[in-house]
TIDREN-130378 format. One record per residue (C-alpha): x, y, z; residue in one letter. Coordinates in steps of 0.1 Angstrom, whole numbers, plus 5000, padded with zeros to 4 digits. Layout:
! TIDREN-130378
XYZA/...
! end
This chain:
! TIDREN-130378
500050005000X/502850245010X/504650174977X/501450244957X/500950584974X/504550674968X/504250574931X/501050774927X/502651084943X/505551054920X/503251034890X/501351334902X/504451544906X/505651424871X/502351524856X/502451874872X/506051924859X/504951824824X/502052064826X/504452354836X/506852274809X/504052264783X/502852604793X/506252764799X/507952634768X/505552604738X/508452644714X/510652384731X/512952634748X/512952634786X/512952994798X/513652904835X/516652674832X/520152774823X/521252664788X/523152334787X/526452504779X/526252694813X/526952354830X/529052144807X/528951774817X/532351614824X/531351324801X/530751424765X/527051404755X/526351274790X/523551404813X/524351694837X/525251544871X/525351694906X/529151694903X/528951904872X/526652154890X/528852154920X/531952254900X/530152544884X/528652644917X/532052664934X/533352874906X/530753144913X/531953454932X/530053414965X/530253044975X/533853054985X/533053335010X/530053145023X/531752805026X/534852975041X/532753135068X/531252795076X/534752645080X/536052945100X/533152945125X/533252565128X/536952585137X/536152845163X/533452625178X/535752325179X/538352535197X/535752645223X/534852285232X/532152225259X/530052015236X/526651905250X/523051835242X/522552205240X/524352215206X/521751975192X/518952195206X/520452495189X/520752325156X/517252165158X/515652505167X/517352675137X/516252405113X/512652435126X/512452805120X/514252815087X/511252755064X/509453055080X/512553275080X/513053185043X/509453265035X/509553595053X/512753715036X/511453605002X/508053785007X/509054105025X/512654165014X/513054014979X/509554094968X/509254434985X/507654694963X/509155024953X/508055314975X/507955694972X/510455894993X/510656274990X/508856254957X/511255994943X/510655624935X/512955404956X/513455034952X/515454834978X/518654694962X/517854334971X/514354364956X/515854514924X/518354234920X/515753974927X/513454124901X/516354104876X/516553734885X/512853694878X/513253874845X/516253654835X/516053324854X/518253134830X/521253354839X/523053154866X/525153454875X/521953624888X/520753324909X/523153354938X/523353624964X/526153864954X/529353874974X/528354194992X/524954045001X/526653725015X/528953935037X/526054145050X/523953825056X/526853655074X/527353965097X/523653985104X/523453615112X/526453635135X/525053935153X/521653775157X/523153455171X/525153665196X/522153865207X/519953555210X/522653385230X/521753595261X/518153475266X/519053125253X/521853095280X/519353195306X/517152895296X/519752635287X/522652745309X/526252655300X/528852865282X/526953135262X/529453205235X/529752835227X/526052805219X/526253125199X/529052975178X/526952655173X/524052865161X/526353055138X/527752735123X/524252595117X/522952925103X/525852965079X/525352605068X/521652665062X/522352975041X/524852765021X/522252495016X/519752755004X/522152894979X/523152544966X/519452444963X/518452754945X/521352734921X/520652364914X/517052434906X/518052674878X/520652444863X/519952184836X/520151904862X/516851724862X/515451614896X/515351254904X/514351224941X/510751304950X/511651574975X/513751774950X/511251724923X/508651894946X/510652204954X/511952214918X/508252214906X/507152474931X/509952714923X/509152694886X/505552774894X/506653074915X/508753204886X/506453124857X/502853094869X/502353334899X/504853514920X/502453544949X/502753174958X/505352904963X/507953114981X/509852824997X/513152724980X/514552455003X/511252315015X/507452355012X/506852375049X/506552755051X/504152775022X/502152485035X/501652635070X/501152995059X/498852905030X/500852994999X/500952634985X/497752604965X/496852354939X/498452514908X/495352424888X/493352674908X/495752964904X/495653194874X/498753284855X/500153624866X/501153864840X/503754004864X/505653684874X/508653844857X/508354214868X/506954154903X/505354494904X/501654434898X/499154614920X/498154384949X/
! end
């Protein structure tokens, strides 16, 4: 019975993906995936593999900074010692809130609308860059957070973990800075996982596992069908809980999925 349910679910996801592709690419070109030459396979005429995507990912400007920060803070945490169950609590808590943090940033920062200030139209830089990504989703260079953005995010994450370490230490006890470092390691790794997942979705790599097929499908719906839904990139939990994960058959196609500036 379990196998039948899994098989039916896989077929349902496959059908939805086929429906999206039929709508998005009537001429056979895929407007949401980078061209094949952007991720050249190691084997001539072979399919694009995860290894191929990883090589291209690591050659982008920002991943070395992000992964370097993970290694640096992990080294700091190892030097601090005092490992305990509290580290697991910190990591589990961060993983639990990640879908909702991801959803909030996507909705209120990346999709923030231009506003008037002193008679001038002002658009937040992150929103402008994200709009450029929606306008040209095939360009892998526009998928990842730029270097300056990664550095700002890393600083904000480190500061947030330091600030939260005070109330957390009151509840959990133990060495406060050690738990702050554990939180920073987990947070940096979560950001790295987000960047890798988003990058992978836009590469020519085709999803094979059911989980990745689901988030791959939802992100394509967000880009192509309606920008007001399917905000999750690494998971569907935030959308599912908040109510932005509708049946795509009930959602009309938005004329501003590329521009993001329709009246709401």
